[in-house]
C-alpha positions as CSV (number, residue, x, y, z in Angstrom):
1,M,-5.7,7.9,9.3
2,T,-3.0,5.3,8.6
3,I,-3.1,2.9,5.7
4,H,-4.7,0.4,8.0
5,A,-7.5,2.7,9.0
6,T,-7.8,3.6,5.3
7,F,-8.4,-0.2,4.5
8,A,-10.9,-0.5,7.3
9,S,-13.0,2.2,5.4
10,L,-12.8,0.9,2.4
11,A,-13.8,-2.6,3.3
12,I,-17.4,-1.1,4.8
13,G,-17.9,0.8,1.7
14,L,-16.2,3.9,1.8
15,P,-15.6,5.4,-1.8
16,L,-11.9,5.6,-3.0
17,L,-11.8,9.6,-3.2
18,A,-12.5,10.0,0.7
19,L,-9.2,8.0,1.4
20,A,-6.9,10.3,3.6
21,G,-3.5,10.8,2.9
22,F,-3.7,10.6,-0.9
23,T,-4.9,13.7,-2.7
24,S,-8.0,13.6,-4.9
25,D,-8.9,15.7,-7.7
26,V,-12.9,15.4,-8.3
27,Q,-13.5,16.3,-12.0
28,Q,-17.2,17.6,-12.3
29,S,-17.2,17.0,-16.1
30,V,-15.0,15.4,-18.2
31,G,-13.9,15.2,-21.8
32,G,-11.2,14.2,-24.5
33,A,-8.2,12.2,-22.6
34,D,-10.4,11.6,-19.5
35,A,-13.4,10.6,-21.5
36,E,-11.4,7.9,-23.6
37,Y,-9.5,6.7,-20.0
38,I,-13.2,6.7,-18.5
39,A,-14.6,4.4,-21.3
40,R,-11.2,2.3,-21.1
41,A,-11.9,1.7,-17.4
42,M,-15.3,0.5,-17.7
43,T,-14.7,-2.5,-20.4
44,A,-13.3,-4.2,-17.3
45,A,-16.7,-4.9,-15.7
46,P,-20.3,-6.0,-16.7
47,P,-22.3,-2.8,-18.1
48,N,-24.7,-3.3,-15.1
49,V,-21.8,-2.7,-12.7
50,A,-19.7,-0.4,-14.7
51,H,-22.1,2.2,-15.2
52,D,-22.3,3.4,-11.9
53,A,-19.0,2.9,-10.6
54,T,-16.6,5.4,-9.2
55,I,-13.8,5.5,-12.0
56,V,-10.4,6.8,-10.6
57,R,-6.6,7.2,-12.3
58,M,-3.9,6.9,-9.7
59,A,-0.5,8.9,-10.5
60,N,2.3,9.3,-7.8
61,G,0.2,8.8,-4.7
62,T,-2.7,10.7,-6.1
63,V,-5.9,9.5,-6.9
64,Q,-8.1,11.2,-9.4
65,T,-11.5,10.8,-9.5
66,L,-13.1,11.3,-12.6
67,K,-16.2,10.3,-12.2
68,V,-18.4,9.5,-9.1
69,G,-20.5,6.5,-8.7
70,A,-23.3,5.0,-7.1
71,N,-22.2,1.6,-6.1
72,Q,-19.7,0.3,-4.2
73,F,-17.5,-0.5,-7.4
74,T,-14.5,1.4,-8.3
75,C,-12.8,0.9,-12.2
76,M,-9.4,2.5,-13.5
77,V,-6.9,1.8,-15.6
78,A,-3.8,-0.2,-14.3
79,N,-0.3,-1.3,-15.3
80,T,-1.8,-4.6,-16.4
81,G,-5.2,-3.4,-18.1
82,P,-8.7,-2.1,-17.3
83,M,-9.9,-3.5,-13.6
84,C,-13.3,-2.7,-12.4
85,M,-13.5,-4.0,-8.0
86,A,-15.4,-4.0,-5.0
87,P,-14.0,-2.3,-1.4
88,I,-11.9,-5.1,-0.4
89,A,-10.5,-5.3,-3.8
90,T,-10.1,-1.3,-3.9
91,A,-8.1,-1.5,-0.8
92,W,-5.6,-4.4,-2.6
93,V,-5.1,-2.4,-5.5
94,L,-4.6,0.7,-3.3
95,A,-2.0,-1.3,-1.3
96,W,-0.4,-3.0,-4.7
97,Q,0.3,0.8,-6.2
98,T,1.8,2.1,-2.9
99,H,3.7,-0.8,-2.0
100,A,1.8,-0.8,1.5
101,P,0.8,-4.1,2.9
102,P,-2.6,-5.6,1.4
103,P,-5.9,-7.0,3.4
104,D,-6.0,-10.2,4.9
105,K,-9.3,-10.3,3.5
106,L,-10.5,-12.4,-0.2
107,G,-11.7,-9.7,-2.7
108,F,-12.7,-9.9,-6.5
109,I,-11.6,-7.8,-9.3
110,Y,-13.2,-7.7,-13.0
111,A,-10.7,-7.9,-15.7
112,L,-13.5,-8.4,-18.6
113,N,-11.2,-6.6,-21.0
114,G,-8.1,-9.2,-20.8
115,D,-4.9,-7.4,-20.8
116,T,-1.9,-6.3,-22.8
117,G,0.2,-8.9,-20.9
118,A,1.7,-9.1,-17.0
119,S,4.9,-9.8,-15.5
120,N,4.1,-13.3,-13.2
121,T,6.8,-12.4,-11.0
122,D,7.2,-8.5,-10.7
123,P,4.5,-6.9,-9.5
124,W,5.9,-3.3,-11.1
125,A,7.1,-4.4,-14.3
126,T,5.9,-2.4,-17.2
127,K,7.1,-4.0,-20.0
128,P,8.3,-7.2,-21.1
129,A,11.9,-8.5,-20.0
130,P,13.7,-11.8,-20.6
131,D,13.4,-12.7,-16.9
132,N,10.4,-11.6,-15.5
133,H,7.7,-14.1,-16.9
134,W,5.5,-11.9,-19.3
135,V,2.0,-13.4,-19.7
136,E,-0.9,-12.3,-21.6
137,T,-4.6,-13.2,-20.2
138,G,-7.7,-13.0,-21.9
139,P,-10.9,-11.9,-20.1
140,Y,-10.2,-13.0,-16.3
141,V,-11.5,-12.2,-13.0
142,M,-8.9,-12.2,-10.0
143,M,-9.5,-13.2,-5.9
144,V,-6.6,-11.2,-3.9
145,G,-5.7,-10.1,-0.5
146,L,-3.4,-12.7,1.8
147,P,-5.8,-15.4,2.1
148,V,-4.3,-16.6,-1.2
149,K,-1.2,-17.8,0.3
150,K,-3.2,-20.3,1.6
151,M,-4.5,-21.6,-1.5
152,S,-3.2,-24.1,-3.9
153,F,-3.6,-23.2,-7.6
154,S,-0.5,-23.2,-10.6
155,R,2.3,-20.8,-9.4
156,A,4.6,-21.9,-12.1
157,P,6.2,-18.7,-13.4
158,D,5.2,-19.4,-16.8
159,P,2.0,-20.7,-16.4
160,D,-1.0,-22.2,-18.7
161,S,-3.3,-18.6,-19.3
162,T,-6.1,-20.5,-19.6
163,Y,-6.6,-22.0,-16.6
164,P,-6.7,-20.5,-12.9
165,Y,-3.2,-19.4,-11.8
166,V,-1.7,-17.6,-9.2
167,R,0.2,-14.3,-10.2
168,W,3.4,-12.8,-8.5
169,S,3.6,-15.8,-6.0
170,G,6.3,-15.4,-3.0
171,T,5.3,-11.2,-3.0
172,P,2.7,-9.5,-0.7
173,Y,0.1,-9.0,-3.0
174,E,0.1,-12.6,-5.1
175,H,-3.4,-13.2,-6.4
176,V,-5.7,-15.9,-8.6
177,V,-5.9,-15.4,-12.1
178,I,-9.3,-16.9,-13.3
179,P,-9.5,-16.7,-17.0
180,L,-12.8,-16.6,-18.3
181,N,-12.3,-19.6,-21.3
182,P,-15.3,-20.7,-22.7
183,A,-13.4,-24.2,-24.0
184,N,-12.8,-24.6,-20.0
185,R,-17.0,-26.3,-19.5
186,K,-15.6,-26.9,-16.0
187,L,-14.7,-23.7,-15.3
188,A,-18.0,-22.1,-17.0
189,A,-20.4,-24.5,-14.9
190,V,-18.6,-23.4,-11.7
191,L,-19.1,-20.1,-12.6
192,R,-22.9,-20.3,-13.1
193,D,-23.0,-21.4,-9.5
194,A,-21.8,-18.5,-6.9
195,A,-22.1,-21.6,-4.0
196,G,-19.8,-23.4,-6.1
197,V,-17.4,-21.0,-6.6
198,L,-17.0,-20.6,-2.9
199,T,-16.7,-24.1,-2.3
200,E,-14.1,-24.2,-4.9
201,A,-12.6,-21.2,-3.0
202,A,-12.5,-23.1,0.1
203,S,-11.3,-26.4,-1.3
204,N,-8.4,-24.4,-2.0
205,V,-7.6,-23.0,1.6
206,S,-5.4,-25.1,3.6
207,D,-6.2,-23.1,6.8
208,P,-9.7,-24.3,8.8
209,S,-9.8,-20.8,10.1
210,L,-10.1,-18.8,6.4
211,I,-13.1,-20.3,6.3
212,Q,-14.8,-17.5,8.1
213,V,-12.7,-15.0,5.9
214,I,-14.1,-16.7,2.9
215,G,-17.7,-16.0,3.7
216,E,-16.7,-12.4,4.2
217,M,-16.4,-12.0,0.4
218,R,-19.8,-13.3,0.0
219,A,-21.6,-10.1,-0.7
220,D,-19.0,-9.1,-3.1
221,A,-18.9,-12.6,-4.8
222,K,-22.6,-12.7,-5.3
223,V,-22.6,-9.2,-7.4
224,L,-19.8,-10.4,-9.7
225,L,-20.8,-14.3,-10.0
226,G,-24.5,-13.2,-10.7
227,N,-23.0,-11.4,-13.8
228,L,-20.5,-14.2,-14.7
229,S,-23.0,-16.7,-14.8
230,K,-25.1,-15.0,-17.2
231,M,-21.8,-14.7,-19.1
232,A,-20.5,-18.4,-19.2
233,P,-21.3,-20.6,-22.2
């Protein structure tokens, strides 16, 4: 199966452990460091999502499944911190981790535990450097996938991380970071209304043909935004 076929499988909900071309080591029981990793990965999403999510760890092109879930979400701890994602976003993360082409649909990722900092210009940086524009962000969600290239959020290398911005601009893996800043009343209000967020996304797309693509993310957005609306002040 090619990497593109793998993306297609993920987009219709196949779990990450089924990826062809990558080794999957499924753990039946966990403890010690594995249990700690699972607990950390699950902090990325609301409990009702994380509880039934599949938990994976990636290393050297190998996908190790530590916990098989019952929903379509996959959680892991990436270089930037814990994250939980629905199928389209899972495909995007796999592409990023393996330097492969990302999917051409929009996906959502939870990062409700925030991060310990990430380069805003280098997708694979693991620590701050004088020229990699290290940015720390509190709790946030992400919109990922190639359609992000058509969106007009801030692309500054050193953005205000309390407002939405594009990370890794100019690379195949650029994505929108949407901080959950309680002080940003406008954002909090938008998060209460799934239709409002989809309208906001549509208004930042310059290519009318992407409206159909935005429609395809509604299934992921319904779950994500339903939880965020309860969390917003």
